[in-house]
LOMARBA-815594 format. One record per residue: residue in one letter; x, y, z of N, C-alpha, C, O, CB in turn. Coordinates in pm, whole numbers, plus 50000, padded with zeros to 5 digits. Glycine has a CB too. Layout:
% residues N
aXYZXYZXYZXYZXYZ;...
//
This chain:
% residues 378
m818840443716197818630443416342820160441816401820280440316522817570430616388;d821360442216312822680434616383823240449916356824270452216420823630417616295;i822810460016279823530471816274822430481716422822710491516492823490479116072;l821500475216417820750483416550821420482616672821490491316760819320478016589;i822190464916668822400459316803824030469316815824090478116901822470437916807;t824670467916765826180471516709826100489216738827090494716785826450466316502;f825020496316710824840512316766824810511816859825710518416912823870520716745;i823770503516966823700504117080824710498417182824890502417297822690500517091;i825160491017134826410484517235827470496917187828330498817274827100464317188;m827580503717095828490512217084828690526617190829610531817253828290515116955;v827070529517161826830539517271826950534817384827740540817457825680545317273;v826200522317445826690521917591828090521817634828410524017751826210511017649;i829100518717520830690510717550830950530317583831390535317686831950498017357;g830570536517475830830551617492830490561517613831160570717661830180557017391;a829130556117647828790561617753829650554617903830160560617997827220560217747;a829580543817884830240537918028831790543018021832480545218121830190518518041;i832080544217930833900551317941834010565817958835000571618003834910549317789;g832900571517918833020587117912832350589118108832840595718200831660596117738;g831490582918105830900586218262832110579318365832580586518454829090577218295;m832500567418352833980563018445835080569518449835710572318552834600551218410;t835530574018275836530581718302836230597118394837110599918476837080583618164;n835150605918383834820618918471834970611018624835700617518699832980626818434;s834510600118674833960595018788835750594418801836180601718891832680580018789;l836620588018736837750582918807838430596218847838890598718958838700572718718;a838440607118704838960622818737839150625918882840070627318963837890634018685;i837200626418875837000632019012837790629819126838390636819208835900628619051;k837470609819092838020603819208839490609219256839910610519371838070589119178;m840260612219111841830612419137842570625519189843770627319211842520609219004;l841480633819202841410648519318841680648119401842330657619444840490654919361;f841360635619497841470634319614842350618519658843150616719750840010636219659;r841910610119568842620598019589843580592219497843320593219377841790589219607;p845070583919549844850581719658845110591319765845020603119729845330572219670;y845470588719918845670599419985846890602819991847290614120022845210598920091;k847790590319955849570589020016849600585119882848690581019810850330576520163;p851670588519842852000582819739851670568219724851030564119821853190585119729;v851880560419647851990546319567853200539519534853670544019429851460547319445;y853790531319578854950531319526855400516319496855100508019582855830538719614;i856230511119359856020497219343857380495419362858020497219258855320491319212;g858200491719483859680491119497859870503519535859160509019619860540487319378;k860860509019474861480528019480860920534119361861740541619309863480531519464;w859750533419295859550534319184857950540819219857090533019261859880520519101;r857750550219205856280557519270855850560519158856540566119074856260571219375;v854180555819134853550551319070852620563619012852020568919105853090540819135;p852390568418906852340584318852850700586618913849780578518919852550586618637;f850770602018958849330604518970848900599919142847810600719199848450594318840;t850020595819185849620592419354851170602519402852330602219361849640568519417;p850330612419527848760610719565847760617619488848360622419391848490615319700;g846860619719483846230626619451846250640419432846910646519516845660623819494;l845450650319300845670662219306845740670719400846740677819416845130665419253;i844600671119481844660681619632845460674719734845960683519804843020684719713;p845780663819774846690660419854848370664219813849340666619885846390646419867;k848200663519659849460666119619849880681119680850880683619747849520664919459;r848770691219636849210702319650848450709919759848390722219750849220707819529;r847920704019855847350707719950848290718020046847780723320145846880696020006;s849460720020016850200734020104849780748319977849270759120008852600730920126;e850210743919832850000754719766848560759119738848320769319674850660753319658;m847290748119806845910754319824846170761919954846190774219953844600742819836;a846330756320041846250765420177847210776920165847250784720260846670756920317;v847770778420090848190794520048847430802519996847230814220028849140796219961;q846830795019889845640802719764844440803319816843620811419773845340794419613;l844120793919928843070797220003843070814320096842350824120078843040784220099;g844380811320212844730822120254844520837420189843850846820231845830819120270;d845630835620035845290846619964843960850819939843750862719962845810845619861;m842740842119884841390840419835840690848219985839960857719958840940821519795;v840800845720102840230848120213840720861020265840080866520354840400837620298;v841680865920223842050879620279841750892920150841050902820171843880878520328;h842270890720054841990897319949840430899919860839910909919810842860891519882;h839990885019872838320889019803837530883519928836630891919922837740878819624;l837310878520000836390870120097835910883820214834960891620205837470854320187;i837280882720348837330890420441838180901520417839360900820453837610884020542;t837570915320339838580927120331838200934820432837170933620498838630935520201;p839350945620448838790955920506837440965120506836800971220591839500961420488;e837340962720343835920968020277834630962420335833610969120355835840964420122;s834740951620356833860941820364833310942020496832110941820522834420929620330;i834430942420593834280942920729833690957620813833180957920925835650939120772;q833990970720707833690982320740832150983020687831310989920746834730992320684;k831910976920596830890978220475829660971320646828830978720699831330963720263;k829890959120686829070950220814829140958820924828200957121002829790934820864;l830010968120959830400970121094829160985921067828190986921142832560971921137;t829370994620974828251001420985826890998920937826091008120924828531010620946;n826580986320911825360983520831824120990220994824440992721110825280960820766;s823030990820937822410997621047821620988721119821260990921235821631008821008;q821290978021050820560962721100821820958121193821380954521302820160948720947;f822750957521188823850950121277824120955421346824750949521433824910946121245;k823860973121371824460981121478823120981521545823270983821665825230996221439;t821780979921508820440979121614820680964621680820240963221794818670980021524;d821210955621632821000941121686822120938021778821870930421871820940929921569;i823330942821766824740944721851824350954921984824980953322089826110953221739;v823560962821978823600971022069822480971022154822430977922257823820981722022;k821230960822100820270953222156820870942322234820290942222342819390948422059;w821570935122231822250922122263823410929222344823990919822401822760911922120;i824150943122385824960942322469824360948422589824840948222702826090947222426;g823120954722547822150960022664821280952622734820670956622833821340968922624;e821160937622667820340929122758821300922222856820950915922957819460918322675;s822620924222812823730916622866824360925622981824900919623073824810912722749;v824340938322984824650944523092823260946523201823430948823321825310957723042;e822040945423144821240945123244821440936023396821630941223506820160941623177;p821350922923371822180916223479823180927223584822930932923690823220905323391;v824040926723521825260936123598824320948723693824540950923812826500945723449;i823320955623616823390968323640821860967923810821400976223888822980978523450;e821670952823783820610948923869821100937823985820270932024056819460943023776;s822620935423996823290927824053823010931824204822900943924226824620928224001;d822900923424308823010926724442824190923624507824280922424629822050921524509;e825190922124423826870919624488827400933724504826910943624451828100910124370;s828610933224597828580947024602829950948724529830670939024505828420953524754;i830300962624491831140968824432832810961924453833830962224384830890982724482;e832590958524529834460951224556833890939424514834370934324413835470949724747;a832810932924578832230916424490833200918024348834280912224334829930915924430;w832660925624262832460925324152833640928224092834090921823997831500931824122;l834460942624172835770941124097836770924724128837300917524043836720955924155;e836760923724215837230906424223836730899424166837470889724149837160899024326;k835600898124110834990888124020836010888023900836630878723849833390892223973;l835980902723869836250909323742838680910323756839670915123701834960930823753;r838380904023838840030902523849840610916823874841770918223836840780895923700;i840110925723922840790943723905840910941424046839890938824110839660960823839;p842230942324113842760944924222842600959424345843400963724428843890943324170;l841350963424312840790974224370840260970424501839200964124489839800979924285;t840650972124625839950973524748839860981824832840580991524807840130967024805;t839230982724934839170992825009840611001925062840881013925071838450987125110;e841320989125090842700995925164843640999725012844671006525006843720981425294;v842970993324907844310998024830843851014424769844671023424750844750985024679;i843021015024757841931025024705842441040324827842841051524793839861016224738;e842231035224954842801042925030844021049525006844191061224974842851037625119;k845221036825034846821040924998846511046924909846741058724937847981031124963;g845931045824768846411052824637845531066124660845751073624565846051043624477;m844791070724734844441083824816845671089424882846401098724847843331081024932;e845711083324960846831091925053848491098924977849301108024992847321079025185;n848181084924878849861088024767849961096524702851031101624667850311079724658;w848171101724653847721110124553847951126524625848611135324570846041105424511;i847171128524771847561140224859848811140124885849371151124876846921141124981;d849501130424919851251132824893851671144324812852171155324835851951120324811;q851111134724664851921140924562851501156724552852211166824552851721132924421;k850211155324543849271171724533849891181824605850261192724563847651172124602;y850031175724755850091190124834851911194424786852371205324751849741187525055;y852731178324806854281190424747854631195924659855591203524642855391187724736;s853531190724570853721195824425853081211124462853831220824451852771185324288;f851951212724497851441224024523852581232224606852711243424557850101221824592;k853251230524694854021237724823855741240824675856321251624668854391220525035;e856001232024611857171234524506856601243224419857531250224379857751221724425;r855701246324372854981249624253854311266824242853971274524153853771237924251;y854411266724423853701279324440854181287924579853671297424638852111275524446;r855381280024601856191289924706856551302324662856261312224729857461284624752;s857201303124550857881316524509856671323924457856961333524385859141315224389;r855401322024476854361331824402853821335324522853861330424635853221325924285;t853131348624455852361354524565850611349524574850071345724471852511371324541;i850061349924668848681344324692847791350524553847191345224460848021350224860;e848011362424588846921372824476847471365024380846661355824367847111392624447;s848351363224306848961357224125847971343224142847201338824056851371351524097;t848181338624252847721321824237845951319624292845481308224280848961310624366;v845401326624328843961325424394843231332324277843601342224213843731333724557;p842091324724261841091330524089840571339124173840131337724287839661319023979;l840681349224095840391363524090838921362324143838601371924214840571371023934;h837881352024124836381357524219836771349024318835801347824393834521354524158;w837591343224352837781335224458838001350324555837371351024661839161322324438;q838851361224517839291370924581838461383024622838521391924707840201374124519;e837481378524501836371393024484835281386224626834761392524718835201394524261;k835241373124598834181365724744834931370524852834261376824934834041345924767;i835841369724870836681375225005836431386025048836071388725162838011376624998;e836661396324917836811409924993834891414724990834381423125064838171423424882;d834171406524882832911409924956832191408325089831181413325139832251406024899;a833031400025124833021388125269833151399525389832401401825483834731374125278;i834361405525350834951410325500833701424325537834371430225621837081417725481;p832891429525530831781434025581831011423825642830711427825754831111440325490;m830621414325625830001402125691830721398125823830341398225940830041389725591;a832301393225745833151391425879833361402226025833571399726144834501390225820;a833231412625961833441422626056831781425226151831711428626269834051437325959;d830901423026081829701422226144829651409026267829261410126383828611420326021;f830021400726219829911386526281831041391426431830661390326547830661370726144;i832321396526393833191398426472832801408126593833161406826710834211402126398;a832071417026547831351424226644830291420026701830231421926822831021434226607;g829001412026625828541403826717828931393226813828381392726922827961400326669;k829981383726774830421374926872831021382327015830851378227130831491366226801;g831801395026969832531404227087831111409527168831341411127288833661419727012;e829801412527131829141417727225828281408527264827271413027319828611428827196;a828371395827251827681381027315828371379327391827841374427491827511368027243;y829421380927398830701375027494831011385827612831511381127714832281372827393;f830771399627610830421406927710828981410027743828621419227816831031417027694;n828341402727694826891403727789826531386927836825411382527864825291411427671;s827601380727835827491367827903828011365928037829041372228060828071358627829;p827681360728103828341360828268829741356528280830301359528385827541350328373;e830601348328167831701346228157832731361728101833941363628110831611333728070;g831391372728031832131381927970832181393128123833161397728183831311387927808;k830941394428145831111400628259831971398328370832491408428417830181400628298;r832331384328436833331382128508834871387128431835651393928497833191367328542;k835101384328333836421390228275836461401528285837451405028349836731388228151;v835671412028241835281425328269835791429028470836761434528522833291425428225;k834991424928504835831427328667836921421528721837281424928834835081424228774;i837521413028659839071406428664839871417928605840601425228671839331390828564;m839711418628506840371432828405840591445228503841651450128540839091439228265;i839741447528523838901462228652840031461528783840721470328834836641455928747;d839921448728808840331438528966842221447428943842781456229008840231409928933;d842691438728808844121438128824844601450028776845801452128796844781427028758;f843641462728688844121474128656844381480328767845251489028776843391480828577;l843671476628857843211491928991845111486929112845971493829166840451485229158;e844781466229094846011465629152847031467429126847861464529212846211459029183;g847481472729005848491479328911849061493128972850231496328992847771482328764;r847811500628998848491514529008848661515829179848691526029248847391528428931;g848751503029216849241509729389848061516029469846901512129453850471524329379;m848421526829566847521529729662846341539129591845161540029623848291536629785;l847111546229479845761551129411844861543829356843701547929349845931558729318;g845141534229318844011521529260843201520129391842021523529394844821503829207;n843851515029500843391513529630842181522329661841081518229695844471516129720;m842571535829645841741542929708841021546729656840261554729710842021550029762;l840831542429490839861547429378838971532029387837761532329362840791552329196;g839371524029409838201512829480837371511129545836261506129524838331506429528;m838131517629683837241517929776836381532229765835611534829857837971515729907;f836501540229668835641556029686834691547929563833471548829573836721576729633;l835171541329467833671537629364833571524729399832371524229425833721538829174;g834041512629421833621498829442833861493029321833771498429210832201496829486;n834091484229342835001473129212833931470929096833931470128973835511453929283;s832881470229220831381461029106830491470229018829771468128921829921452629217;s830921484529111830221495529046830831500828923830031505928843830071506329136;v832431500728880832861498928815832731492628667832471498528562833251497228875;s832951481528684832871468628664831351470228571831311469228448832921459028819;e830371472528645828961476528579828691486228495827791484928413828111479328660;k829511498728503829541511528467830391507228315830071508828197830311522628593;i831331502428367832131501528176831661491928096831391494827980833871497428157;q831481479128141830561471528062829691475027979829801471727861829981465628119;p828681482328022827751491627884828541495327772828331490727659827091507427931;e829761506327806830331513927762831121506127633831011509127514830991520127868;i831861496727684832331487127638831361476527511831841472127407832691481227765;i830241475027549829231470227425828461481327327827931478427220828001461827494;k828491494827388828461504327335829431503027220829171497627112828601513627420;f830341507427248831481509227163831711499227047832221502826942832631509227247;i831291485827071831571475126984830811479526934831151486826841831601462127002;k829201478026964827911480326842828141495226772827131499826720826091480526926;h829161502126766828641514326698829351507226568830011497026551829151531826759;d828791519926469828971517826335830881518326329831641509926280827991531226238;g831151530326393832621535526401833561520726419834401516726338832821547526552;t833181514726539833821507026557833471491826438834341483426417833691506926704;k832571491326397832471479726282833201486626132833221479726030830541475126252;e833691498626133834341503326028835561502826022836221501825918834111513626007;i836181503826190837651506226192837911485326209838971479126219838291520126367;l836771481126205837211462126150837121458926034837751449425987836311449926199;r836171467825953836051466825817837761466025767838451456425733835091480725755;n838191486025786839441484025726840721476825738841661473025668839721491925723;l840261477025868841811465525938841841447625907842681439625946841731465826155;l840471444825817840451432125787840821436125643841841430525602839101423425822;r840431441625586840811448225441842771451825479843521443025435839531467425405;k843091457325513844571458425527845111447425529846111445625460845041464725633;e844431434625631845161424625675845441416925509846481411925465844251415325807;w844061418425443843801408125317844491414225214844441407525111842221405625268;e845221426025201845751432025132847111427125125847681424125021845521443225159;k847731426425271849221425825305849351410425287850441405325257849681431925468;l847781400425312848131387325280848481384225109849381377225062846881378725333;k847271393425026847841387724887848911388124859849411378824795847461391924786;e849591398424895851171401924846852051395224912853211399124902851651416024861;s851821385424982852521377025074852701367524974851951366124877851811372225211;k854251357425011854461348524899854121333925002854581331425114856261350324816;w853401327924941852691311024976854281306425052853901299325145852081297624778;e855181306725057856391304725152856161309925304855941302825403857661312725089;e856231320325299855971331825402854621325825485854441326725607855631348425316;v853961321025413852521318425471852811303725515852501301925633851131320225354;l853301293125455853261280525519854601277325567854931265525580852741269925429;k855391286725596856881280625681856471279925857857401276725932858531294825655;n855411282125904855091281726048854091267826036853741261026133854271297626111;v853691265125881852871251125896853861239025886854631237825791851681249425772;q853791231925970854561215325965854241207625862853021209325864854201205226084;d854451199825766854011188025738853061177725805851881174425792854901183625724;e854071174325879853491160425962852481167426074852371160926178854951149826053;d851721180026065850831182626116849501185826046848371186226096851251190026179;v849881187825923848801189225832848171177625732846971175925714849231199225757;l849401168925663848971161125612848151147225656847521141125570849791160725561;p848181142625791847661131125870846321139925833845671137325732848241127026051;s845941151025925844531156025924843891158725759842761155725720844551170926016;l844461162025717844011162625543843661152625515842491150425483844971165425433;k844601143725518844161127925478843291125525549842281126125478845081116425491;s842981122825658841931114025727840531122925687839571116425645842251112325915;s840391137225699839351144525628838981142325484837781141725455839651157125638;i839991141025382839401136125299839181121825247838801121925130839741141825237;i839301108925302839261096925306837581097825397836581091425364840771089825378;e837651104425476836181103925557835131106825488834171099125487836021113025667;v835131120025409834351128725303834111118625235832951114625243835011140825220;v835171109725134834621100725029834201089925084833351083425024835481097224928;s834731085125214833861073125293834211060025161833281052725128831641078625319;v835041058825120835241045025023835071034225051834731026324963836281042224980;d835261029525201834631013225244833111014725249832431005025213835171006725415;k832581024525285830961025925270830631023125096829871014525052830381044325326;l831541034125007830941029124868831731018324840831681017724717830971039524743;m832421009424878833010997724804832040986224855831850976324784834710994724839;s831230987925016830240980925019829000979724980828380971325045830190980025086;m828520984124912827230993024851826630982824727827440983524634827821010824775;d826080978124709825360963324609825730976824485825800988924507822900955024643;l825900970224369826270977424246824680981124176824830988024075827360966724140;k823660978924199822280979324145821840994224232821221003024172821260963124187;d822170995724357821991012024448822331021324337821641030524293823251015524601;i824061015424280824581027624251824111024324102823681035324065826251030924292;l823961015924000823341018423852821841017423817821281022523720823921008723762;a821291009723918819741011023881819551023923831819061024323718818711008824001;p819911038823905819241047523877819131054823775818271063223750819311052423939;f820451050223684820931056223544820691041923454821431040723357822821062823545;k819891033023474819861018023385819231022323212819611016223112818451004323484;q818131034923209817731038423127818691042423033818681039822913816981044923161;r819761050823110820431061923030821731054022977822261055322866820831076523129;i822231043023112822781036823023822861024022895823761019522824823241036523080;t821901022322907820951014722794820531018722669820491011922566819831012422839;d820101034522694819791038022591820711050022520820521052622401818541040222612;i821561056122585822271061722578823871061022559824481064422458821881065122639;i824461055622686825771050722700826121040722613826901042922521826001046522823;v825501027022637825411015922525825631020822355826621017622289823831009422541;p824941025722324825141026422213826231039322170827031037422078823861026322161;h826191052722244827481057222230829081051822255830011055222182827321066022290;v829181045822332829731035422357830001024222213831211021722205828851030422469;f829551020222150829661010422059829881019421934830901017821867828411000422057;e829031028021903829531038321823830871041421811831391038621703829021048521855;m831891048721936832521054121929833941036221899835101038421864832271066322052;s833561025421915834041014021909834521012621770835641012421719833131004621952;v833471011821730832841010421544833651020321470834171018721360830901015721507;m833701030121540834791043121458836231038421474836911037721372834721061021542;a836841034821608838081030221603838901022321521839921023721455838151026121678;v837711009721561837690996521483838180999521318839190995621259836020989821491;s837121007521274836751010521133838281020021063838731020220949835051021221138;q838771027321197839771033721122841341027621130842391032621093839731047921170;k841111017321179842331005521205842170993621153843040984921161842581001921344;i841110992021099841000981621057841710973120999841800962421059840410982421015;e842520974420857843550974620791844650971520885845320961820851843660986320724;v845070978621021846030974721060845840961421217846600955521293846750988921076;i844490962321196844210951921316844030939521209844420928821256842640955721433;m843510938721074843550926621039845270921020956845580909620922842170926120944;e845930931120949847480925820899848170921921026849260916421013848490938520815;k847580924621183848450923621270847490906421332848060899521417848630940321380;l846250902321282846190891021257846340881721165845570872121164845610890321278;h847070882521100847710874421000846810865220920847310854020907848720866621064;l845680866720866844640858920860845210851220749844640840320745843260865620844;q846070852220660846310847920535847350832920645847130821120619847250862720399;e848190836220737848330827220798847610818120868848090806920884848850830120842;v846260821320924845870812221009845160805420911845200793220927845190816521133;v844320810320789843630799220695844740790120671844540778120687842970804720546;r846110794920628846780780820567846940771020661846390759920661848200782320508;e847740775420745847640768020898846450756220916846690744120913847260780621020;q845230761520934844330756720939844140746720838843960735320880843610764820949;v844140748620698844230739820609845140727820620844670716420619844470746020512;e846140729820628847110722420617846950711320764847360699720769848460732520601;t846280718720871845740709120939845080701120931845220692221015845430710920994;f843830699320808843130692720800843440680620676843940681220563842140700820802;s842750667820775843220654820709842720657120574841830665420556842650640520777;v843400647920441842910646020342841190646320319840360654020269843510635420318;q841200634320383839900631720394839080640320415838430644520320839680624520468;r838870646020558838050655420579837960670020418836880675320390838690660620742;l839230673420345838900681720246838000675420169837160682120109839920686120175;e838040660420160837710654820030835810656820091834920660320014838600635019990;d835620654120210834230654620275834020668620219833320670320120834090652720453;l834570677520277834060695320246834020697220138833120705520121834880707520289;v834730693219987834870698719916833370689519825832750695019734836430699919884;l833110677719866831730666419778830880672819878829900677419819831740644219782;g830820675420020829460679720020828970695419971827810698619946829060677620158;i830340705819964829870714619881829210713319704828190718219654830920722019892;t829980707019660830220702219497829550690319453829460688719331831740698919463;s828940679519548828230673819514827720667719395828280659919318827840677819550;k826320673719391825450677719270826460684419170826070678519069824170688719314;e827290691019134828150698019050828970684818989829110684618867829090710019134;l829510673919067830280666019050829690651918961830160645118869830780664719179;k828370651419045827000641718974827090646218829827430638118742825180645819043;m826790658418801826320662718642827670664118577827490665618456825360678718625;i829140664218614830430660818527830010649418490829720646418374831890660218591;t829940641518596829680626818591828750621718459829080614418365828920622918731;y827740627018483826390622818376826740631518230826260628718121824540629318454;l827630642018255827850648118100829030639818058829530642717950828240666218088;g829620628318139830780626518044830210611517980830570605617878832500626018132;a829360608418062828330595217968827490600317878827100593717782827230585618058;l827130612617900826240616217744827360618117641827290613217529825170632617745;l828370625317682829420628717559829910616617513830060614117394830700637817596;g830200608417612830830591417571829530584317446829680582117326830820577817769;g828680582817509827530576217435827370585817287827560582917169825970576417543;l827070594617334827320608117178828300601017061827970596416951828520626817240;i829480601617117830990597217039830540585317021830590583916899832600597517121;g829980572717081829840560117039828840558816931829040551516833829540552117146;l827300568716954826450574216818827310573216702827310564716613825950590616827;i828360587916724828830588616609829710578716514829770578016391829330597716626;q830510569716638831050560016584830840552016484831430550216377831160554916644;g829560545816552828460541016478828150541316354827970531716279827640544716514;a828070552516331827630562316208828460564316144828180571716050827150574516225;i829970559316149831220565816085831060549016046831020546715925832780575116185;v830980537616135831450527116114830620521915956831000516715850831250518716251;l829280527016016827960519415866828590529015775829270522315697825640522315876;f828710542515745828930551415641830220536515561829910529015469829680571415710;i831550536615636832230527015576832100515415529832640511815425832830525515621;a831350507815603831010493315549830160494615432829770484615373830250484115656;
//
């Protein structure tokens, strides 16, 4: 009976010592949080292991995160994951829908996005752009001929349009001389002609009468204009003038053109055609709504795919610029020791308890072995 009690006592004492030792060792990982001094003498094993080595642990955690957890390969793998792409594209599509269907004007949205683009700014920019292009054109082409600068297909179109231009001029001439104003002009011209001939003109006018002369000449003028030969003359004349113009240099063509006469009207015409103020006052939905399906189904996935490719190619540089090791180290160093303890224990509490129980078990076995040795010796 005494032997059994001795066995039990030794097992209980061994288990208690083993469990308490492991529990104390676990506690000493974190406790005490700060060094303990007796006078000027620092008590050994204070502070605990983790508080004492927190800076080293922060550095090691930073290295572990960068080299083993958040690596360029792991991020590239995540970015190229099909499910991830589908989810992100869907989320972006849902996010842009309120913008596409917005009742606010373009100018209001630009202001909301802090983009300094107003009607006045855009029009001023257009004017500066027109100035730049106009003077650049003059400087670049002034010593070159029109034939060398105008595209060939434009030249062909102009040459093809010459017969139509000749017919148009002839048609306008015929219409003019058939009009009351044309008839009046013919009569005035005849009067001036007869007056310039002195007595002979007066005698001829008295003999024929001014009205009869103008009435006889006007149909002849119209016949002349309608004649195919006249139109051929016009065509040949226009072709010759066009050939001369093609051989001319731009500086010759533009030498009589004053910049202050051309630029203001050119600017006002372009700005009027573009109608910036009207465009800026339009609701965003009026412009984007017709393209909603295309934006969400084609443009958003395409832009996302291009962004993923760009990021994937530069992921190592991006991670290097982010200095993740430093970020992790700084974050860990800002943690209080108690927070680190709660963090570690929250993750490993079950395992640490098992270590305590294992220590108690080993202590109990050691007590049992000691009891057996004592009994054997005795």
